[in-house]
N, C-alpha and C positions, 0 to 999 in steps of 0.2 A: 493374628497379631493384626493389627492396624496402625495404619499410620495418619501423620498428621502433618500436611506441611502448611505453615504460616507465611502469607504474602502481604506486605506492606506499599503502597506506591505513596508517592511524594513528589506532585507537581503543582507549582505556581505558574501562572502566566504574568507575563509584566503587563500591568494595568497601563491602557491608553489614556490620557489625557482628553478631556471633552476639545476633540478639535473640531475647528470651524471654518467654513470656509475661507476665512479672511486670514487664516493663518497660512494656508497652501502657499508656497515659493516663498515665506518668510521663516517658518521654523520647521523645521526638518527632524526635531525631537518630541517623539510621540507619547512618551511614557512617564507615569506620575510616579517619579521617583520617592514623593514621600508616602503614599499609598503603598506602594510597593515595601518600603523600612518596613512602616508601622505592621502591614498585615503578618508578613514572613516572620518579623522579628516576635511579634505577639505569640503567633501559631508554636514557635521554635520553642519560646518560653514557657509554655503551658503544656504544650505535648509533646515537641521531638527529644527535646534534651533530658527532659526527664524521662522519656520513654526508654532512651537510648542507655542511660545508668540503670533503668531497670530492666533492660535485654541482659545488658553486661552482667550485671549481679545474678540473674535465673544461668545464666550458661555458667558461670564458677559454681554456683552452688547445687548444679545438678550435674556435677561431672565432665562439662562438656556436651550432654544428650539433650540438650533442648537447643534447637534450631531454629533460624528463620531466613526469610529470602526478602532482599528488598528489590524495588523498580523505580529510581531517582531519574527524570528526563535530565538532558543535560540542561535546559532552562533555569530548572531548578535548582543545579547544583552552583549554576550562577550565581542565582541571588543568594543563596546558604554563604556563599564564599565570599561573597558580597558585604552582606549584612549580618551572618551569624556565622563565623568562621569557628567561631568553638565547636560547632554540630560536626565541622566536616573533621575535627579532631577525633571529637569521641568516635565517628563514624569509623574511622580509621583505627581504631582502638577496639571497636566489635571484627573489623575484618579481620585481625590480626588472631583472633581466636581461633579461625578455621570452621566457627559454627554460622557464619552468616554468608550466604552466595548473592552476589549481584546480577539482577537480572540484564537481558537487552532489551531496549526498545528504541523509536524515534529521537532525536536528538531534542527536536521540539515540540514533543508530544502533539502530532501532527496527524493530519488526514492524508498524508502523501501515499498513502498504499493503495488509495482507493483512485487515486486522480493523478499521481505522477510517479512511476515507477523507479526512475533514475535518481528522483530527489528522494524516494524513500530508501533507498538502498545507502545513497551518500549521508542519510539522517544516522542510520543506523551504525556505520561506518564511525562516525564522528562520536557518536554517544559512545561506542565501546571502545573506542580510543580515548575519551575523558574518563572513565570508569577505570582503567587500566592505569591512567595517570596518578589518579586519586588514592586507589583500591587494591592496584597488584593484582587484579582479577581480569580474566577474560572472559566475558560473560558467553555460556553455552546453551543458554536455555530464552527463548524469547517470549515477549509479550507485547502486543502491540497495542498502541494508544484505547485506551477503556475498552481493554479487551476484543476490538474489532478485527474480525476474522471470517474468513472465508478459502475455498480451494485453490481460489487464484492466488491470495496471500500466501496461502502454505507454500506453493510451489516457491513463490519469491524467498521465503524463510531457509525453504531447505536448501534453494541456490546458492545462500549465502554461509551455509556449513554449519546450520543450529542442527541439533537432533532433536529438541523438542520444543513446545510453545504450550503456552496457558491461555486459554480462552474461556468464555462464558458456557454457562449452563442453559440457554434457550430452550425452552420447553417444545416450540416446533421445530426446533432441529433434532433434540433426544428423542422424543416421542415418549416410549414407554421405558426408555432407559434412565440408569441412573449417572448421575455425574461421578460418583465413586468408583470409578474405575479408570485404568489407563486406556487411552484410544490410540488409533495413528489414524494420520490424514488419507482421504480417499485420493487424492491429486499426489500425495506424494507419500507414499506408503510407508516410508523408513522414518517419517517426521511423526514424531510420538505427541499427543496431544494429552493435556492435563488441563481439567476444568474445574472451574471453581463452581463449590458447593454454596449457592445463593441465599436461600435458606439460613443455614448455621452461620455464613459469614454476617448477616444483615441481622442475625438476633444479636450479634456484639456490635455492629456498628452503627443500627439504627434506632434498635429495639431495647436496648440494655437497661436504660434508664427511664423509662416508659412508663409509669404506676398503670395506667391502662392497658398493659398488655397482658394478657391472659395468664403466660409463664411468670411474669416479673413477681420478687426480684429472680435475676438469674443469678446462679454460683457456680461458683467452679465444678461440684461433684454433681450436681444437676446434668451443666452441660457437655463432660466427662460419659456421662451413664447415657445421654443421648447418642453419641456417638458409638458407644460401646453394644449399644441397642440396636443398632445396622445390622442387616443379614450379616451372617459369616463371611459369604463371601465378596462382601464388599469392604474391601483393605484399605482404601486411600480418599480422605477428605482435605482436600484444598479450601483454604479458607484465606481468601481474599481481600482487602478491603484499605481505604485511606488510613494512613498512619496517624493524620489528626483524629481518628476516630480514640486514638487515648489521649484524653486529656481536652480536647476540645470538642467536637460532637458530643462526645460522652464525658462529661465532665470530670476533675478529678475527684470532686465529692461526691458522685456518683457511686465510688468504688470501684471502678474499672481497674486502675492498677493492680489492687489487691486481688480483682478477679484474674487478670491475666497471670501475675504470679504465681497464684494458686493450682492453673493447669498442670506442670509437670508431675506434682505431687501426685494427684487424682489418675493422671494418663498411667504413672509408673502401675499404680495397684489395679490398671485393669489391663497391663501389658500392652499399651497404646505408646508409641515411641513418636519423636518431633524429627522427619528427615527433610534435606536441603529438595530442591526439584532434581537437581542431577541425579541424586542418590536413589531418588525413586524410578527415574527412567533408567538407571543402570540394575536396578533391584526387580521390577515387575515388566510383564510381559503386556503390550495392548490385547485386550480382549477382543476386537473387531475395527472395523476402520468407518471414519464416519467422514459423510458428505455434506457439505456445505455450500450449497450452488449460489447463497444470498448472503451478503454479508450479516453478521450477528454481532452483540456487544453484550455488555453486561448493565447498561442503561435502562431505565424506563421498563414500564411492562411488557411494552412489545420486543425488547431485547434487540432492538435492529437498529440502525444508523439513523432513524426519524430525529432522534434529540439533537443533530447537527446538522442534517439535510432535511427535514421534514416539509420546509415551505420553500416559497419561490425566494425571499429574502436569502436564505441560508444557502441555496444552491447559486444565487447569482454571486453572491459573497465570493461562494468556493472556487466557480469558475474562473472570473475575473484574478483571482490570487494564483491562480495554476495556470493562467492563460501565457502570464511570464516567466514561468517558471526556466525554461532552457536560456532565455537572455540574462536571469539573474547568475545561473552558472557559469557565463561566458565574461561575466562580471569581475572585476579584481578589486572593487572600492570592499574594505572592509566594513565601514559602516552600512553600506548595502547588504550584506551578507549578513549581517547581525539583526538588520530588519527585517529581514527576510525570513529568518528563523523564529523572531519573537511573533511576527504576523502570521506564521501558521497553525499559534497555540490552537488547539482544539476547543478551548474556552470560548473564543470570540464568538465563533459559530453558536456554541450553546447559548449563549445568552439572545440571539435572535430568535430562540424557539417561542410558536406561538401555542403550545400544547396547553392545556386546559386541567382540571381535576387534581387527581394526586401527582401527575408528571411533570406537570406546571409548577405545582407549588416547589418544588425542587428546582426547577429551573430559576426562580423567581429570586428564590433564597441566596443561592449563588451568585445571582447577577447585580455588578454594581450601577445597572441602568435602570431608569423610571420605566421604560417599557423594550421590547423588542423591536420595535421601530426605531427608538432612540438609540439602541446598540447599533443596528444595521447603519444608521444614518453616520453615527462617527466612524465607525468601521471604515466605510465607504470613501469617506473623507481623507484618513489615514492612508487612507490604499490608494486615491489618485493621488495623492502628493507624491506617494515613492515610486507608483508608476510610472511619474514624470520625471521622476531622478533616475530611474532604469532606463527610460527611453534615452533621456545624455549622456550615459555609458555608453548605451548600445542601440542607437537609432532602427528605429522598424525600416528605416528606408534601407539598413545593411539585410535585412531579412529579404526585402523586396528585390534589389539587385541579385541576390542568391536565388529568387524563386525564379526572376526572370531570365537569370540563366540556365536555371536547370530547363525551364519551360524552352528556351533556344534548341538547347540541346536535346529534346522530346522531340520538337517541330523539325529538327535536320535529321534526325534517325527517320521519323516519319515519312519524311520526303526521301532520301534513301532507300527507304523498303518500298515506295511506291514504284520508283525508279528502276531498282530490280523487278518486281510484279510484270513491269511494261516490258523488260527484256522477255522474262519468262514466258508472255504471252508472244512474243514477236516469235522466239525459237519454237514454240508450240505449234504456231502457224508456220513456219517452214517445214518441220516435221509433216505437217497435215500435207501442205503440197508435194512432198516428197514421196509420199506415199504409193504403193502401186496397187492399194487393194485388200493386201492381207490384213491391216490393221485398220479395221474402220473408224471412221472419225466418229461415231455416236460411241466407241468405245475407248476411245483417248481418256486420259487421265485427268479430272477437273483439278489444278493446282488455283486453291483458293490466296488470296492473298495473308501474307505474315502479319499478326496483330501484336503488336509488342516491340520493346526496344532492341529483342536480340534476336537475330536472324542469322542462321549456318547457310552463309551464302558459296562457299569451296564449292562443293560439286556442280552448281548453275554454271559457273564460270568454267570449270573442267571438262564439261558436256557440249561448249560451244559446237554448231556443225562445224567436221572438219571439211579441209580443202575439196576432199572427193565428192562431199553434195553439191557442189557448184559445178562440178564437170558436166551436168546434164543440160544447166541451164544454157551453158553456150550452144549445146547440139540443138535444141529443140525451140524455134522462135517464140513458142507459145509459151515458154517457162519465164523469157524475159520480161513481159510485160509486167506480171505481179513483180517481178525482182525491179526492176525499175521502179516501183511506186512504192519502196519500202518504207518510205514516211507514212504513209496510210494504210498499212498493212490489214489491216482488220476488214475492210472495204472490199478491195477487190479480193481478198484472200476467199471471204464467202461467196464471190460470184464466180471466180474461177473454177472451183474445187466440183461442183455441180456440172460445169461444161466439160471439165475432163470427163469425169465418168459416163456421159452423154458420148463423146467421142469413140471412149473405149470401146461402149456397147456395138457403136456402128460398126467400129473397125471389125468386131465378131461376127 
């Protein structure tokens, strides 16, 4: 028996207006509302709404045996609530069937997991709160932006209480292993990993209507046959794709809706079932741990993060953005918080890609800009104005004052440590002067100065010379000289100690 998990993602960034230098300081509204309304309404009419109705029919017609999972960013939900409220209503109807599971992700579909762990956690919590408010579900399975994942992200995800995460089937990570198993994280062994089957997912998303494809036309029985012919031990197939593949990327005229609708019938004939991610996690056991030391994703041939961070333009833009993260979180301005979310969308950096060949054509297809350099310039103009507003709310001078206070504290601690060290040296010299030869000076323990803000000085003060140590000083005139020169203990002590030894030898 095999299981299929269908995952659909919905993300739509807020489009930026062409923001020029002379707009800075005059217009703080950065978004092209007309473009946003046009794009998401068109996609919803051609894809989201008819697809929702199709899935609802499939669930009812197959006795609730057809199941599916959705990953919808918080910013996409905001746009859908504003421009296509009927989509939210239809999604609620789907949620009520009990056959739809909502995944967790970052609210802004951001790269915060790679740059700002505090922001990452805050966004995940905000997203899950939004999902619960709209659909009454608390997400149990996590998927990061563009399936970006590594061992560090796994640790953060597990610490937030998730039992599983879905990520990509990058060949440089999997090697000879198949994505059609349940794995566990090497850094958080209790976190289970679901891996997207890239080939079978892309057959539907990108190749379905391509007449030049060797397997064209793709029919439901042929597709289910491919899954059925997988090795018997490979029991899990995760199909992850954009929701607009149904009706937008693959037009309705291509037969995509009829293809999807026919899948459950042929799956049942081959004892293949449709499960939610949570059902897979509860029924399957991981076959091995998967170590991912460097971030991987589902985008481009390299399956890494170069789609968003592959050139200096992208790296500079991301670095500038997250350099003010802490200050934004201290602000109470609602508009600043909102803009902060919208400016984090990974798409802004995707548009700045300078890749070529097939990868480059995909980037240029989705970009609203003439070139990646135009995308970078426009984004940085907007970001510059945004940073000025943040500076007004939480000036850098406050940061500097706090930093100066901290540095002053550190300097005071260093001075105190140095003072204590001098006291230790003085006590050591006194002990050397009082020795009778049973404890030679060359065997005295060397007390090194303590480095750092923490120093336990309790024993030092408790072990100060007792009054009995000073009694000999009154009896022996030779011992009064160094005692009178305590202001400069080091030089006299060094000269008198050999003299004392010489006098002892003569006495013998």
